[in-house]
N, C-alpha and C positions, 0 to 999 in steps of 0.2 A: 675492516672497512663493509665493505659488502654484506656483512652475516649480519652486523652491528643496525644496519639502515633494512633488512629483511625483518629482525627481530623487533624493532620497533615498529616497522608496518602491521606484521602479525599483531601487534599490542591495538594498533589501535583498531586495528579493522574487528578485531575480538573487544573491544571496549567500545564500538560503536553498536556493534550485534545482541553486546546482551540486554542492552534496556528494552528493545524490542521481542527480541525473543519470546519474552513471557506475555506479551499484553497479544501476540499472532495466538498462542496457547489458546489463552483464554480468553478469545471469540467464540461468538454464536451464531451457526450458520443460521437458524431460522429471525435471527434479530437482523439478523445483516441482511438477510434478503427482505426484509421488512424497509430497513433504512437503505437498501440498492434504490429503491422506486424513485428518489430522489436526481438519483446518478444517473438512471435508466436514459437520458435524454439524449446525453453524449456515448455514455456506456454502454448502454443496454441494457435491461437487464437480469440478459442472458450473456453478459459480459461480454457481447460482441458489437464493438464500437458502429454507433449510429453515424459519427462524424468522421471526414478522413484523417483532422489533428486529433482525434480521441484515440487513447488505445484500448488495444481490445485489454481485458483485466480476465475473463474466464481462462481458470487452470494455471494464475499467476503466484508464486511463492508469497506468503504470507508474507514472511519476515521481509521482503522488496515492498511488498504494497503497506505495510504499516510505515515502513521506514521513507517512501515517497511521502504518504498522507503527511506522515511530522512534517518533513525536510518542508513542506506546500503552507503548513500552519504556523513554522515557525516564521517562515520566510527566507529561508534557504533555497528556496527549489520555487522558482517561477512563474505563471501560467496565470494567462487575467481571469478566466471563471475558478480556478482551483483556489484561487488568490481569496476568492469572494466566498467558497465554499469549506474548505481546509478548516482555517480559524473557529467554525463554528462548529466542529466534530471536539466528540470526548476523547480522552482516551479508549474508553467500550465501544465507542461508537465507529472509532478507526479499528479496535480489536474485529469487534463483529462484521464489518465491508471486510477487513482481507482477509477473515473465515469464511465468509458466503463466498467471494468474487472467485478462491483458491477451491472449491469444492468446486468448484463447474469445470467439467471439460475445458481444455485447451481450443479455442478458438483455431478452424481453419487459417494456413496462411495463404 
């Protein structure tokens, strides 16, 4: 019984990760830098948050960033600001932003 549950869990994780992995790999760091200017007020152009409630994005895993932005875009994940911003992002915008923020050094804790 436990092994069946584990197999289903692994299958679900693989299914969720598959659609976002190519998008993250297709991101353009330079294009993402330009697009990140709109994100800078909260997340900083350097990926280090400027607001206490905004997360640092510098050095974040690009697959996670793509998944998070897609969740905000679809409404599966809620945040007042991101719910306004994310629906306007194309798949390429998301990939570019993820590539850019992932390319930055991680923010100090």
